[in-house]
N, C-alpha and C positions, 0 to 999 in steps of 0.2 A: 505494499499499500505507500501511499504518496505520503512523505512526513511533513509533519507540520511547517506551513509557509512563515510563520511567523519567526521560529527557529532559526531558520533558513536566514531571515532579514536579516537578523541580529548577528548570528556567525558569519554571514558572507559580506557585510556590509563594504569591508575594505576590498572584496575580490571584484565588484561589480565595476563597468566601464560605461561612460555614455558616449562614445567617440567613434569612430569609424574603426573597419577591419584590422587593422595595425596601426599601433599610434605610441608615441612618448609615454604616455601614461603607463605604459604595459612595464617599461624600464624602470618608472617609481615604483610599480607594486611588488619588482624584482626584487628591490633594495630596503623595503619596509621593512623595520623591525619584526611586524606583524606577517611575515610574507606569509602569503594564503599559499602557496606554494606545499606549506609544512602540514595544512589541511590533509586529513587522511581522505583515501578514496572512498571510504564507507559512509561521508557525509557528504564529498564532491559530488560524486555520482550520479545520487539520486535527487541532488539539485539539478544538476545540468538538465540529466531526464526529463524532469517535471518541466523545466521551465523552456524545453524545446518541444516537448510533445504538446503541450498546455498552449503554447503558439502555433503548431501547426493544426491542432484540433480546433482552437478558435481564439483564444483570448477573449477576454471580457472585456476591453477598454473599447470604447466607441471611438469610431473610425479608423481602427487600427485592427479589428477582426478578421485575420486572412480567410478562416473558413466559412464563419457565417455571413461575412458582407461581402467577400468575394466569391472563391469558388463554389459554394453552395448555392450561389445564384448563377452566377454563369453556366453551371453544368445543368439545370434546372431543376434540383432537387426540391427547392425551396424559391418562395418568390415573397418581395416585399409588400403589405399591405400598405405600407406608409412609408415615407422618406426614402423613395425609390431612388432617388439620387447616391444613395450611399450606398452603391454597389447592383442594385439591379438592372439600374440603363446603362453599365458599363463607366460610371464614374469613383472615381476614387480620390482621396486627399494624400497630399505626401505623407502624413503620418503614417499610412498604411503601409507603403513600400519602406520608408525609411524604417521604422522601427521593428518591422519583419527584418530587414537585414541586421539592423545591429543586433537584434534580441539572437536569433541563429548563432551569429560570431559570437557576439562578446557572453552571453548567457552559456550558448551551447558549445561552439566548438573550441573557444580558449578552455574551458573547464575540460573537456574531454584532452584533448590535447597534454593539459597538467597532468591528467591523471595517467596517458601514456608512457609520459614522460618518469614519472616519479615511481612508476610500477614495471616498466622495461627493464630490461636482465641490466642496464647501467644506472636503474634509478635507487633511491634511498630505500625504497622497499618493493623491491621485483616480487612480483604477483602475475605471473602468466594467464591469469584469469581476469583479472580487473582489467588489464591490457587489451586484452582480447575483445571484452564486451566493449569497453571505450573505443576501439577499434571499428567496432561493426554500429555504434550509436554515432562517432564522428563522421563516417561512410553515409551512413543514412541522412545526417545533416548535410552534408555537402550534397545528396542527390537533390535535396529539397533547393538547396540555394540555386543549384544550377539550372535546376528544372524550373525553376521560379524567374531566374533572371537571367540565364544563358552563360556568357562569359562571364566567370567570378575570379578573383583572389585566389588561388588553389598553394600551387607550388610554393609560394614567397607569404604564404598568409599564417599569421598566429605566431610571426617571428618577431616580435615588438619586443619580446625581453631578452631574446639569444644574445650573445657575447657581441657578435655583430647584427645590431638588431636592424629590421627593415618594416620602415615605417609606412611607406610609399610602393606598397605591394604591386606588382604586374598582373595583369588577367589574363587566364591561361582559356584556351577554347573549350567548350563544350567536350570535346573528343578526347581532348587531353586531361580532363577532369575524370571522366566518366573510367578511362585506362588507370588513373591513378586508384580512383574508388573500388574496380574491379579486383586490383591486385590487391588491395587492403583486404577487402572482404577475403580473399583468400589466405591470406597474411593470418586474418584474424581465426579462422576456422582452425589452424595450425596451430595458434597459441593456446586456443581454448584447451583446457586437458580435464577429461572428465575424471575425476578423482585426485584431481591436482590440489592446491592452495582453494581454499574457501574464501568466497567473497560474500559479503553483507552488505547491505543498505540496496539492496536490487530489486528497486520497484514494478519491473517488468515480468520477470523471470523464478525471481524471490530464490536466486542461487543457481538453478539449474543448467548447468554447463552444457548439457545435451540439447535443452534447447536453445540456448543460444547459438551453438551451433547451427543447429536447425535454420535459426534467423538466418545467421550470416549468407548461408548459402541459398536459400529461399529470394533473399535479396539482391543477391550475386544473380541468381535468375531473372527476376524482374529488370534488371539492369542490362544485361546482355540481351533479353528479349526488346527491350526500349530501344538499344542500338541498332540492332539485329537488319534492318533497311538499312544503315550507312555501314556498317562493319559486318558484312555476314560470315563471313568465314571464321573471324575471331569469336562472335556469338555463338556460332556452331560449334566451337573447339571446347569455349566453358562451358556450354551445356551438356553437352559429349561427357565431357572431362565429369560432371558432378552427378551425373546421372548414372554413370557407369558403376558410378564406386559408392554406395550408397551407405558403405561402412566408414570411409573417410571424408564423406560428403554428403552425410546427414541432412533431408530436407523436412518440410512439415509434413505431416501422415495423417493428421486429425483436426480439429478446432481446438484442442488441448495445447495444441502448438503455437497459437496464434500469438502474435506480438501486440501486447496493449497494456497503455498504463491503467492501472486497477485503481479509482477513485473512492475516497471515502463517503460513508454517509453523512460526514460532519463536516460544517467548514474548518479551516479555508482550505481544504484538501478534497473539495466537492469537485464536480465535473464542472468544466468552463461554462457549458450549456446551462448547468441548474444554475451557475450564478448569474449568468446574465436572464433568463427567463423566468426563473422560479424566485430566487431571492430577489433580483434585482425588477421583477415584475413585467421586464420588457414583452411588448405582444406584438414585435415587428414584422414576424416572419410568419406565412403561412407556407404549405404545399404547394408547389408547382402543378399547374396545370398538366404540364408535361408527363409528370411522373405517375400522376393520377392515371388520366387517360391511358398510358402506355400500361401499369399494372392491372387496371378495368379488362382491358382488351384482352390480357391474356390470363384472366382471371387467376392473378396472383395475389396468392394468400397473404404474402410479404407487405402488401398495402394496409393490413390491419397494425401490424406491425409499426410502420411506418407514421401512417396517419390515423387522426382521431376521425369519429364519425358527425356530421353537423347534425342539427336537431330534426331536420327531417330524414335522418336513418341513412344517410348516403356519404357519399366520399368527393367532395370539391375541389377543386385547386385554380390557384389565381394565376392568369398568363403572366408571364414575365414583362418587366419593363412597363408595366401600367401606370399614368402619370397620378398623385395620389389623390386626387380628385374622383378617380375612377375605381383605383384597389382599394379605395376605404369602404366604399359601396358591398363588398367582398365579405367584409369582418364578421358579420351575423351566419354566414352561410360557408366560408372556407373552414377547410380541414386543417389542422395545425400538428406539429408534432406530438407525438404519445411519449410517455412518461419514461418510455424504454431508453431514450434518447435524454431528457431533460431532467430524468431523477440523479441525485446527487450523487452516486454510486454507477452510474453510467459509467460504461470504460471510454477510453480514447483509445481508436484502433489505429496500428500502425501497419498490419499486414496480415494476412489471414490466409489457411489454408484452401480457402474459396477462390481466393486472387490468385492464388499456384496455381490451381488449376487450370483456369483459363490461361495463362502466360503459356502452359505447358499444350494446351489446347489449340491456341494461334500458332506456337511453335511447331507443331506437328501439321497445323495446315499450310503453314507457309514452306514444312520441309526441313525446319533447321534442326529437327531431331526426328530419328527415325521409330514414328510412332504415329498409331490411326489417333484421330482427335475426338473418337467417340467417348472415351471413357472419361479422359479428362473433363468434355465436356458436361457430364451427367456428374461425376464426382463434384466439379464448381458451384453445380446448381443444389445438389443435395446438401454439400457442406454450406452454401449459403443458407438454405431454408435452417436448417438444423442451427446453425448461430443465430438465427431470431427466433427460436423454439419452435419450430414448425417444420411439417413434414412436406416434403414434396407432392403436388397433388398428383394422382395416378396418370391421370392424362395430358399433366405438362408438357413432358418432350413433345408429343405429338404437337400440341397447339403451337408450341416454339417452333418447328418445322427444322428445315433442314439446317445442317452444321456447315455455315460458312463464315467468314471474318465477320461479317457484320453481325449475325447473331452471338458469336463469341463475345464481342465487343460490347454489344447492347446487355447480354446477361452479366457481362461485368459490370456494368454501366450501375445494374440493379444491385447488384451484390456489392458492391463499392458503397452504397446509399448511407449518409455519414461521413465517408472519407473525400468531399469535396475537392479536396486539393488534388488527392490521387487520379480519380474520377477525371476530373480538369486536364491533369497532364496527358492523360488517354486521350482524349479528345482532340487535345491538340496534337498529340503523335498522328490519330489514325482519322481523323475529321469524323469519327463515330460514336455514339450512335446519331443515327440521322434524325434531327428534331423536326417537329409540324412546322408548318409555316407561321411567322409571327401573328399575333394579333395586331390587327391594322391600328389599334389606339395607340399600342404602342409605342415608347418615345426612346431613342437609345443614343448614347455619345458613342465615340471612338467609331465614328462613320457607320455604326451597326453592326461591327465587327466583334464576336465574343473574344474580350482579352486572350493574348496569344503569349501577354509574358508581363511582367511587373516592370515599371521604368527603376533606372538605379536610383539611389537615395541621394538625397542634396549633399549629405555630408561629403560623398566621393567626389563630387563638381568642386567642393571647396577642399578639400584637403587632398585629393588623389588624382588633380585632374589630367596631367597628362598621361598616368596608366590608364583612366579611365576612359581618355578617347581611344588607344587602343582597341578596349576592350568593347566598344560600341562598334569599333570597324568590324569587328569578329562576328557581331550579332547583326550589322545591317543597318539599324537605327536605334536611338534608343526610345522607343515608343510600346504601347500594348498593341500591335497592328506588325509587329515583326517575326517573323516564323522561326523557330527555333531550331537547330540542329538537326536533330531523330525527327522532326515532321516529316511523313510520309508524303 
């Protein structure tokens, strides 16, 4: 379970930084008498995990809720019933992309790096399992950043406190970042040792090293599949290596292996959506008409877990992008999220067995692995229904129809409900699922284009402009319409 955030705020007050990804303040922290590198991994690890996962899952600060005010709207799981200019019409404020960048680098990556340094072979307190788990989380966090922004500081990032500090890090292309992450995940699997040194403060797997190895290899499959259209031979080799040796490279085998942050029933370690919608009494979001219509057409019982019924006993969603004057007219009839997602101890999901099976189904369809997609497709669907406490309807596969790339990604989209950031990334990569035509009353910014990336933070323009300019060249433009490297 998550540790008490108040304890964190007192213990780590000297640790946190409010500047860009590499800054001179790191050097000051490195020489402070209360040097935070002396904080043990059992406290530093849960802090970094919680801050990173909370940011990914949503956050609770208005104008910077990555999932709730961005991805969940853009991928049409939710729609705004008021304040449509806060994400639903593709408009976001600088704090949205500034603080997402800042938090992932300073609260997450910087601290995962400290753990790797301190628990590595040459560190003060060697522990391969802490080092391996931190490598997994560092890899996941870097994957979030590059999938959100494009080119990012990677090889020169996190070096502000080294003997030769780097305060203005260069930007690396996405393919280079991916190559580094994939190599690190393989290394993490090698570091993680079943029966090796114990780890405590693990708020994801409670010290279960086998599950950390499964997460490392499953995440490696996710990223290999994501880059497969651009690096086919390399991705096929990675997938073959993992799938041909399950003893050395174990992967998820059931929902019991799902990577998630277990939240608590009491504040301040409750789920971020609970903090916003229940504790904060915000009722700004309803279910999107897109997901209601799709699941209704399929006779998909997961809709009962995602959405509440209205007073008429049915499900109704709101079209995305409606101006407030129109959207508010749906307030009395629109379905909203159920307490499956808004209760205090609802988990924050990172990766699931269901997603892994859809990854393998797609890879089989594309010829990247030597297998038939049918079993993976069915396992993915069954695992998703089971994850939400349901059994797959008897005729569901017949209703879904032929197994195609489109049907695989559509089912993946349904299964990822709640994981808006991940679903948005898959949409930007594949252009799937195909959404219904927009409501003619909707009004959108960004030339009506579903955002393809986040703009770089204003701090990089002021503190790292020369290197940022090189990064922008790698992306093509610093706007929300530039396609990222893996886009098919």
